C-alpha positions in Angstrom: -13.4 1.5 27.4 -12.4 -1.6 25.7 -10.6 -1.4 22.1 -10.4 -3.7 19.5 -8.8 -3.6 16.1 -11.1 -6.7 14.9 -13.6 -5.4 12.8 -16.4 -8.0 12.4 -19.5 -7.0 13.1 -18.8 -3.6 11.9 -21.0 -2.6 9.0 -18.1 -1.4 6.8 -15.6 -4.0 7.8 -15.0 -5.0 4.1 -13.8 -1.5 3.2 -10.2 -0.5 2.5 -9.7 3.3 2.4 -6.5 5.6 1.7 -6.7 8.8 3.7 -4.7 11.1 2.0 -6.2 14.3 3.8 -5.5 16.4 6.6 -6.4 18.7 9.5 -10.2 18.2 9.7 -12.6 18.1 6.8 -11.1 15.1 5.3 -9.8 13.3 8.7 -13.1 13.5 10.3 -14.8 11.6 7.4 -12.5 8.9 7.8 -12.3 8.5 11.3 -16.1 7.9 11.2 -15.3 5.3 8.5 -12.5 3.6 10.8 -15.5 3.8 13.7 -17.6 1.9 11.2 -14.8 -0.8 11.0 -13.4 0.3 7.5 -9.2 -0.5 7.4 -8.5 3.4 7.1 -5.0 4.0 6.3 -3.8 7.4 6.5 -1.1 8.2 4.1 1.0 11.1 5.5 3.7 13.0 4.0 7.3 13.4 5.8 6.4 16.8 7.1 3.0 15.7 8.9 -0.3 16.7 9.3 0.1 20.3 10.6 -2.6 18.9 13.6 0.2 17.1 14.9 1.3 20.6 16.5 -2.2 21.1 18.2 -3.3 19.9 21.6 -1.7 18.2 24.9 0.9 15.9 23.8 0.7 12.2 25.3 3.2 9.7 23.9 4.4 12.1 21.3 0.6 12.3 20.1 -1.2 15.6 20.3 -4.3 15.6 21.2 -6.4 17.2 18.2 -4.4 14.8 15.8 -5.3 11.9 18.3 -9.1 12.6 18.3 -9.2 12.8 14.6 -7.3 9.9 13.7 -8.6 7.3 16.1 -8.6 3.6 15.0 -6.5 4.0 11.5 -3.0 2.9 10.7 -0.4 4.9 9.0 1.9 4.8 6.3 4.5 7.6 5.9 5.6 8.3 2.1 7.7 10.6 0.5 6.1 11.4 -3.0 9.0 13.1 -4.0 11.3 10.0 -4.2 11.4 7.5 -7.0 9.0 4.7 -6.7 6.7 6.5 -4.3 3.9 7.0 -7.0 4.3 3.2 -8.2 3.5 2.1 -4.5 0.4 4.5 -4.3 -0.6 2.7 -7.7 -0.3 -0.7 -6.3 -2.2 0.4 -2.8 -5.0 2.1 -5.0 -5.7 -1.1 -6.9 -6.5 -2.6 -3.8 -8.3 0.1 -2.1 -12.1 0.9 -2.3 -12.0 4.7 -1.2 -9.7 7.4 -1.4 -10.2 10.6 0.4 -8.0 13.7 -0.1 -8.8 17.4 0.6 -6.1 19.1 -1.3 -6.6 22.0 -3.3 -8.1 20.6 -6.9 -4.7 20.8 -8.6 -2.4 19.1 -5.8 -3.3 15.6 -6.9 -2.8 15.9 -10.6 0.6 17.5 -10.1 1.5 14.4 -7.8 0.2 12.3 -10.7 -2.5 10.6 -8.6 -5.7 12.5 -9.4 -9.2 10.6 -10.4 -8.6 10.0 -14.0 -5.2 8.4 -13.2 -6.2 6.2 -10.3 -9.5 4.8 -11.9 -7.5 3.3 -14.8 -5.5 1.5 -12.3 -8.9 0.6 -10.3 -11.9 1.2 -11.9 -14.1 0.6 -9.0 -12.1 3.2 -7.0 -14.5 5.9 -5.3 -12.7 8.7 -4.6 -13.9 11.8 -2.3 -12.3 15.1 -2.8 -12.9 18.1 -0.4 -11.9 21.6 -1.1 -12.8 25.0 0.1 -14.4 26.3 -3.2 -14.5 23.0 -5.4 -12.9 22.4 -8.9 -13.5 24.2 -12.0 -14.5 27.5 -10.6 -13.4 31.3 -10.3 -12.0 30.5 -6.7 -10.8 27.0 -6.9 -7.0 28.1 -6.6 -7.9 29.5 -3.2 -6.7 27.8 0.1 -9.6 27.6 2.6 -9.7 26.6 6.2 -13.3 26.7 8.0 -13.1 30.2 9.1 -12.5 31.1 5.6 -15.7 29.7 4.7 -17.7 31.0 7.8 -16.6 34.5 6.4 -17.7 33.9 2.9 -20.9 32.0 3.7 -22.1 34.9 5.7 -22.1 33.2 9.1 -20.0 35.5 10.7 -22.1 38.4 9.2 -25.4 36.9 10.6 -23.7 36.1 13.9 -22.5 39.8 14.6 -25.9 41.0 13.2 -28.2 39.3 15.4 -25.7 39.2 18.6 -24.8 42.8 18.0 -21.3 42.0 18.3 -17.9 42.6 16.4 -17.0 40.0 13.8 -15.6 37.1 15.2 -15.3 33.3 14.3 -17.4 30.7 15.4 -16.0 28.5 18.2 -16.1 25.3 16.1 -15.1 24.3 12.7 -18.5 23.6 11.2 -17.5 24.2 7.6 -15.0 21.6 8.0 -17.3 18.9 9.6 -20.3 19.7 7.3 -18.2 19.1 4.3 -17.0 15.8 6.1 -20.5 14.7 6.5 -22.0 15.3 3.2 -18.8 13.7 1.7 -19.8 10.6 3.9 -23.2 10.4 2.6 -21.9 11.0 -0.9 -19.1 8.1 -0.3 -21.6 5.9 0.9 -24.0 6.5 -1.8 -21.3 5.8 -4.1 -20.7 2.5 -2.5 -24.2 1.3 -2.7 -24.0 2.2 -6.6 -21.0 0.4 -6.9 -22.7 -2.7 -6.0 -25.5 -2.0 -8.6 -22.7 -1.1 -11.6 -19.2 -2.4 -10.7 -17.8 0.8 -11.0 -16.8 3.8 -8.6 -16.7 7.4 -9.2 -15.2 10.8 -7.9 -17.5 12.5 -5.5 -16.4 16.3 -4.8 -17.6 18.3 -2.0 -16.9 22.2 -2.1 -16.8 23.4 1.8 -19.0 26.3 0.7 -21.8 24.2 -1.0 -22.0 22.1 2.5 -22.0 25.2 4.5 -24.4 26.6 2.3 -26.9 23.7 1.9 -26.6 22.8 5.3 -27.4 26.8 6.7 -31.2 26.5 8.0 -31.2 30.2 8.3 -30.2 31.3 5.0 -33.7 31.3 3.6 -34.5 34.4 5.8 -31.2 36.3 4.3 -32.0 35.6 0.7 -35.8 36.6 1.0 -35.1 39.5 3.2 -37.7 38.0 5.9 -36.0 37.5 8.8 -38.8 39.2 10.6 -40.9 36.5 9.8 -38.9 33.9 11.9 -39.5 32.8 15.4 -38.1 35.3 18.1 -34.7 34.4 19.3 -34.2 32.2 22.0 -33.2 33.6 25.6 -30.5 33.0 28.0 -31.9 33.7 31.5 -30.0 33.8 34.7 -31.8 31.4 37.1 -31.0 30.7 40.6 -28.9 27.5 40.0 -26.9 29.1 36.9 -27.4 30.4 33.1 -29.9 28.7 31.3 -31.0 28.6 27.6 -35.2 28.8 27.1 -36.3 27.5 23.7 -39.5 29.4 23.8 -41.0 32.3 21.9 -41.1 35.1 24.9 -44.9 35.6 24.3 -45.5 31.8 24.8 -43.2 31.8 27.8 -45.0 34.6 29.5 -48.7 32.8 28.5 -47.2 29.5 30.4 -45.9 31.3 33.2 -49.2 33.2 34.0 -51.4 30.1 33.6 -49.2 27.3 34.9 -47.3 29.1 37.7 -49.6 32.1 38.6 -47.0 35.0 37.6 -48.6 38.4 38.5 -48.7 40.5 35.5 -47.0 44.1 36.3 -48.7 45.8 33.3 -51.8 47.5 32.6 -53.6 48.0 29.2 -52.8 51.8 28.6 -49.2 50.9 29.0 -46.8 51.5 25.6 -46.0 48.0 24.3 -42.3 48.5 25.0 -42.7 49.1 28.5 -45.1 46.0 28.9 -42.1 44.1 27.3 -39.5 45.4 29.5 -41.6 44.8 32.6 -42.6 41.5 31.9 -39.0 40.4 31.0 -38.0 41.9 34.4 -40.8 40.0 36.3 -39.6 36.7 34.4 -35.9 37.4 35.4 -37.0 37.9 39.1 -39.2 34.7 39.2 -36.2 32.6 37.3 -33.8 33.6 39.8 -35.8 32.0 42.6 -35.2 28.9 41.1 -32.1 27.6 43.2 -31.4 24.3 41.8 -31.6 22.8 38.5 -34.6 20.3 40.0 -36.3 23.3 40.5 -35.7 24.6 37.2 -36.7 21.3 35.4 -39.8 21.1 37.4 -40.9 24.8 36.5 -40.2 24.3 32.6 -41.4 20.4 32.8 -44.6 21.8 34.2 -45.0 24.2 31.1 -43.7 21.5 28.7 -40.8 24.3 27.6 -37.5 23.1 26.2 -34.4 24.7 28.1 -30.7 23.8 28.3 -28.3 24.4 30.9 -25.2 26.6 29.8 -22.4 24.3 29.9 -18.7 24.8 30.1 -17.2 22.4 27.6 -14.6 21.1 29.9 -17.4 19.8 32.1 -19.6 17.9 29.7 -18.5 14.5 30.9 -21.3 15.3 34.0 -24.1 16.2 31.2 -26.5 13.1 32.3 -27.3 11.9 28.7 -23.6 12.2 27.7 -22.5 10.3 30.8 -25.3 7.6 30.2 -24.5 7.0 26.4 -20.7 7.3 26.8 -20.2 9.9 24.3 -17.0 10.8 25.8 -15.0 7.7 26.7 -11.4 7.0 28.0 -9.3 5.2 25.5 -5.2 4.1 25.6 -3.4 7.0 25.9 -0.1 5.0 24.7 1.9 6.0 27.7 0.5 3.5 30.3 -3.0 5.7 31.1 -6.0 6.9 29.4 -7.2 10.0 27.6 -10.9 11.3 27.0 -11.9 11.3 23.1 -15.2 11.6 21.8 -17.2 8.5 20.1 -18.8 8.8 16.7 -22.5 9.2 17.6 -24.0 5.8 15.5 -25.9 3.3 17.5 -27.1 0.4 15.9 -29.5 -2.5 16.6 -27.7 -5.5 14.4 -24.3 -3.9 14.2 -21.0 -2.5 15.9 -19.8 0.7 15.8 -16.9 2.5 17.6 -13.5 3.6 18.5 -11.0 0.4 17.6 -7.9 2.0 18.7 -5.6 5.1 19.3 -4.2 7.6 16.8 -1.1 6.2 14.7 2.4 7.6 14.8 3.9 8.5 11.4 4.9 5.3 9.5 3.8 3.3 12.2 2.1 0.5 10.3 4.1 0.5 7.1 5.3 -2.9 7.4 1.8 -4.1 8.5 -0.2 -2.4 5.8 2.3 -3.3 2.8 2.0 -6.9 4.1 -1.6 -7.1 4.4 -2.8 -5.2 1.6 0.2 -6.0 -1.0 1.8 -9.0 0.6 5.5 -7.3 0.4 8.0 -9.2 2.1 10.0 -7.7 5.3 13.1 -7.3 2.6 11.0 -5.3 0.0 9.5 -3.2 2.7 13.2 -2.8 4.1 14.2 -1.6 0.5 11.4 1.1 0.5 12.5 2.5 3.8 16.3 2.4 2.4 15.6 4.3 -0.7 13.7 6.9 1.5 10.2 6.3 0.0 8.8 4.9 3.4 9.5 6.8 6.6 8.3 6.3 10.2 9.1 8.3 13.2 10.9 6.6 16.2 8.7 4.3 18.1 7.6 5.9 21.8 9.1 4.0 24.6 5.8 2.9 26.1 4.8 1.5 22.9 7.6 -0.9 22.7 
């Protein structure tokens, strides 16, 4: 994939973003902004984002950190040093957006809370993402996605419906839901700022975002799960496992009418026995479909939605993912490439996409401070000498 730092043609090319966030809920939102053309500067503390410990390491960049921080630039600032807060104030004067996902009291303890920063830049839009929001009885609690999965009822429902022990979900949906809701709030605030000239503080609690996005919750709130559709079934075909998204009663009727399946039951049978025999007959029929083309032909004739159960490691072979280049190769900063996922936005009259690999800590100290603040090399050098700015040694492949 061709990568470019040139943001021309990108819809958010005029926006400057300070990203104080870490792990996923904040970095995922700012990664999407970078893909849309914003100049996203990740402001990282000396001990770094914990995701620098996760994933396969290439050119000193672990895979998880790399995926969530593509296309960003990086400043490494030690907020404990004298002069650090003043440097942040100067950057805030130039920023459009600031993103953070600490617990609600952290930014105020650092002296860079919204009330303070909005006095410096009234146009600033600040997005705060936390597990339980601010001003509530649990605001003090640390929260990663699994905590919210447990507290919001997702784990209990998964165990009940699947008749399995409690276990966490295999993706951090509480984080990414909060990220995407945060993006909606941010962009709404950007539009309003065009009308009023004034920024604002957008706050998203992960538990709110998870509950708001849970399409199954109404059944639980009204004790009406029995009124919903039957669960989707996963069947073993001769080609492999497939999920068929159809009420079994509908699937059975369609197999009878479109594929002349023989009904092994009679009218005097108990309902439970009818269901057992019919399900067994469907299983036998599907097992005779030896290729995915045969499965597609059978499902297509019935106009039934279905999906092949795939291993995540094989997703590049999925036809639509391959055709739409949802997973692409980018420069790995070590003379090769590595796979990453693209953002899903496709515009008719704008550009979006990955504009570069993830940064090392402090890699863009000089470039950002020159671009945003017009600081001289000597001034930037003084900030390094005083310990306000830090940077990792450059990777040999990047020199």
